[in-house]
C-alpha positions, 0 to 999 in steps of 0.5 A: 250683439244681443244674439251673441249674449243670448247664444252665451246666455243659453249655453252656460245655462245648458251647462249648469243644468248638467253639472247639477243632475250629476251632482246632487242625484246621486245622494237622493239614492237609497236601497230598498230596506227590508230589513224591518218590515218582512218575516225572513231576516234581510239585516245582510242584505241590507248593509251589503247593499248600503256597502255596494251603493257607496260605490261611484259606479253604482247608481241601484243595487236590488239584494237578499240574504239567506242564512249565509247566502247574500245575494246582489244585483248593482246596476252601474252608469252606462259608461262603466258597463266596461269594467262590469268585471272588475265592479263584480270583484270590488263589490264581492271584495267589500262584502267579503270584507265586512261578512267574512264567513257570508258567500256573497253573489254579485252579478250585475245581469240585468235578469238577475237584477229583475228577479230579486227586484221581485224577491224584495217586493215579494218579502216587503209585501210578506207574500213569499214563505221561506221555503219558496226564496230558498227554492228561487235563490238556489234557481238565482244561483243556478242562472248567475253561475251560467 
């Protein structure tokens, strides 16, 4: 009898623990805000990251903007990786709706995500010039098209 009670308590605590992980962690995710600390204006990228992060499938996002170009790389939940094309289209459409005159580039590729993360850090530390940013974004654009 005592063994059954202990087993039931273990099962209930495991289920309760798993439930709080999925429900509470989603609210703490915030994209890196660049517009206040950088030389090159990143307001478009910051707003676009907020828009895409509202999607249920997106766990994290990196993004940089330059003039009328917005480059985004969302990281999606593991199970949702089966729907990457659909998620990219939804992200693109949502940002394009907000910024109709901008050219929006969305990639779910991990390499692009890492490159945008590096660019975000360089922008935040102010260790990158506008010319170098344009060069790196041009290279990223070529990588996204392959």
